[in-house]
C-alpha positions in Angstrom: 123.2 102.6 125.9 121.1 99.8 127.3 122.8 96.5 126.3 119.3 95.1 125.8 119.1 97.2 122.6 122.1 95.4 121.0 121.0 91.8 121.1 117.9 92.4 118.9 120.1 93.8 116.1 122.5 90.9 116.2 119.6 88.4 116.0 117.8 90.5 113.4 120.7 90.8 110.9 121.4 87.1 111.2 117.7 86.3 110.6 117.1 88.7 107.8 120.2 87.8 105.8 119.6 84.1 106.4 116.0 84.3 105.4 116.2 86.7 102.5 119.6 85.7 101.0 120.6 82.4 102.6 123.6 84.3 103.8 125.3 83.5 107.1 126.4 86.5 109.2 129.2 86.0 111.7 129.2 88.6 114.5 132.5 90.2 115.7 133.2 91.9 119.0 131.1 95.1 119.4 132.8 98.3 120.4 132.2 102.0 120.9 132.6 104.1 117.8 133.7 107.7 118.3 134.3 108.8 114.6 131.1 110.2 113.0 132.2 108.8 109.6 130.6 105.5 108.8 133.1 102.6 108.6 132.6 102.0 104.9 131.5 103.6 101.6 127.8 102.6 101.4 125.5 103.3 104.3 121.8 102.6 104.8 120.5 104.8 107.6 117.2 104.6 109.5 116.0 106.7 112.4 114.0 105.5 115.4 111.5 107.6 117.4 109.1 107.0 120.2 110.2 105.2 123.3 113.5 104.6 121.7 115.3 107.4 119.8 118.4 107.5 117.6 119.7 105.9 114.4 120.9 102.6 113.0 123.3 102.4 110.1 124.3 99.4 108.0 127.7 100.3 106.4 129.2 98.2 103.6 132.4 98.5 101.5 131.3 99.0 97.9 132.3 95.5 96.9 130.3 93.9 99.7 127.3 96.1 99.0 127.4 95.1 95.3 127.6 91.4 96.3 124.8 91.6 98.9 122.5 93.6 96.6 123.1 91.2 93.7 122.2 88.3 96.0 119.1 90.2 97.4 117.9 91.3 94.0 118.7 88.1 92.1 121.0 89.8 89.6 123.7 92.5 89.6 122.6 96.1 90.2 124.9 99.0 89.6 125.7 101.4 92.4 124.3 104.9 91.8 121.0 103.5 90.4 117.7 103.8 92.3 117.4 100.0 92.5 120.8 99.8 94.3 119.8 102.4 96.9 116.3 100.8 97.3 117.9 97.4 98.0 120.3 98.9 100.7 117.4 100.9 102.2 115.2 97.8 102.3 117.9 95.8 104.1 118.3 98.4 106.8 114.6 98.7 107.0 114.1 94.9 107.5 116.9 94.6 110.0 115.7 97.6 112.1 112.0 96.6 111.9 112.7 93.1 113.0 115.0 94.3 115.8 112.5 96.8 117.2 109.9 94.0 117.4 112.3 92.2 119.7 112.8 95.1 122.2 111.7 94.0 125.7 108.6 95.5 127.3 105.8 97.3 125.5 108.0 99.9 123.8 106.3 101.9 121.1 108.9 102.6 118.5 108.6 104.0 115.0 111.2 103.8 112.3 111.7 106.4 109.6 112.0 105.8 105.8 115.6 104.7 105.2 118.2 107.0 103.6 121.1 105.6 101.6 124.5 107.3 101.0 127.0 105.9 98.5 130.4 107.5 98.4 133.6 107.8 100.3 134.1 110.1 103.3 130.4 110.8 104.1 129.2 111.5 107.6 126.2 110.4 109.6 125.2 112.9 112.2 124.2 111.4 115.5 123.1 112.9 118.8 126.2 113.8 120.7 124.9 112.3 124.0 124.1 108.9 122.5 127.0 106.4 122.2 127.4 104.5 119.0 128.0 100.8 119.2 129.7 99.3 116.2 129.1 95.6 115.5 131.4 94.1 112.8 129.9 91.4 110.7 131.5 88.9 108.2 129.6 87.2 105.4 130.6 85.2 102.3 129.8 88.4 100.4 132.3 90.5 102.5 132.4 92.5 105.7 129.9 95.0 106.9 129.1 96.8 110.2 125.9 97.7 112.1 126.3 101.0 113.9 123.6 101.5 116.6 123.2 104.9 118.2 120.0 104.7 120.1 118.7 105.2 123.6 115.5 105.1 125.6 113.7 108.4 125.3 113.3 110.5 128.4 109.5 110.2 128.3 109.7 106.4 128.1 112.0 106.2 131.1 109.4 107.9 133.3 110.8 111.4 133.3 108.5 114.4 134.0 107.7 116.6 131.0 110.2 119.2 132.2 112.9 116.5 132.5 112.0 115.1 129.1 112.2 118.6 127.5 115.7 119.1 129.1 117.0 115.8 127.7 
């Protein structure tokens, strides 16, 4: 994975959480994640397509997700409700949208509507040829992680149509 794809997500989560919730995010040491299971129990997942393809996941322990959603919504919201899922989805949407705007060059990237999964032992399927970078984050609301499994698409890297089809 191009390291230039990581910095925008670090900058974005700090900006979005600071702006929307006045919540500081301290970034830990990124690492390669091999396990397909998200790190925690609540995951907001968004897909990327176009010149950059793959997925981005914000994964929270349930307690952290409750705290972050309450801060974001202005009052407590129960997990399992549509408002809880909407809040998690909106956070991953804002973080991903802000990050894609920071990608270098004139990359054309679209993001999907977010999906949210609440529950232990869920899996997020990723492309097997795309490494996943896990970035641990600490906030006053608790820990969370950004899991980034994206790459430049074959067509964006100048591959011929036959090479792009094989990729």
